[in-house]
C-alpha positions as CSV (number, residue, x, y, z in Angstrom):
1,M,-52.2,136.9,101.1
2,Q,-49.3,139.3,100.7
3,K,-51.5,142.0,99.4
4,R,-53.6,141.8,102.5
5,I,-50.5,142.0,104.8
6,Y,-49.3,144.9,102.9
7,E,-52.6,146.7,103.2
8,A,-52.8,146.0,106.9
9,N,-49.4,147.4,107.5
10,K,-50.1,150.4,105.5
11,L,-53.2,151.0,107.5
12,Q,-51.5,150.6,110.7
13,K,-48.7,153.2,109.8
14,R,-51.2,155.6,108.7
15,L,-53.4,155.4,111.9
16,R,-50.2,155.5,114.2
17,R,-49.0,158.6,112.1
18,L,-52.4,160.4,112.4
19,V,-52.7,159.7,116.1
20,G,-49.2,160.7,116.8
21,E,-50.0,164.1,115.0
22,A,-53.0,164.7,117.0
23,I,-51.2,164.0,120.3
24,A,-48.5,166.4,119.2
25,D,-50.7,169.1,117.7
26,F,-53.0,169.2,120.9
27,D,-50.3,168.5,123.4
28,M,-52.2,165.6,124.7
29,I,-49.4,163.7,126.4
30,G,-46.5,165.3,128.3
31,P,-43.3,163.6,129.7
32,G,-43.8,161.3,132.5
33,E,-47.6,161.2,132.2
34,R,-49.8,158.2,132.6
35,V,-52.5,157.4,129.9
36,M,-55.5,155.4,130.9
37,V,-57.1,153.3,128.2
38,C,-60.5,151.9,129.0
39,L,-61.0,148.6,127.1
40,S,-64.8,147.8,126.5
41,G,-64.1,144.8,124.6
42,G,-64.8,146.2,121.1
43,K,-62.3,146.8,118.3
44,D,-61.8,150.5,118.8
45,S,-60.5,150.3,122.2
46,Y,-58.2,147.5,121.4
47,G,-57.1,149.3,118.4
48,L,-56.5,152.5,120.4
49,L,-54.4,150.4,123.1
50,D,-52.5,148.9,120.2
51,I,-51.6,152.3,118.6
52,L,-50.6,153.6,121.8
53,L,-48.4,150.9,122.8
54,S,-46.8,151.2,119.2
55,L,-46.3,155.0,119.7
56,R,-44.9,154.6,123.1
57,Q,-41.9,152.5,121.8
58,H,-40.9,155.2,119.2
59,A,-42.0,158.5,121.2
60,R,-39.4,161.1,122.1
61,V,-41.4,161.8,125.2
62,P,-41.6,158.9,127.8
63,F,-45.2,158.0,129.1
64,D,-46.9,155.1,130.9
65,I,-50.1,153.3,129.6
66,I,-52.6,151.7,132.0
67,A,-55.3,149.7,130.5
68,F,-58.6,148.9,132.4
69,H,-61.4,146.7,131.4
70,L,-64.8,148.6,131.5
71,D,-67.6,146.5,132.1
């Protein structure tokens, strides 16, 4: 059980780091901008929302997140 938790945390940190690097490299989010995440109900969109929420807490640049359900 502990190994599964360890691996999940390791994956979460890696994804957060890679998404953060992509945002910085391509200047995707500026100060005070709003980011809209469309949730389709799948794992990918919820995963992206979770990563962005985590990044927002530790980001040097403040930004807002708006989540919408896409039917």
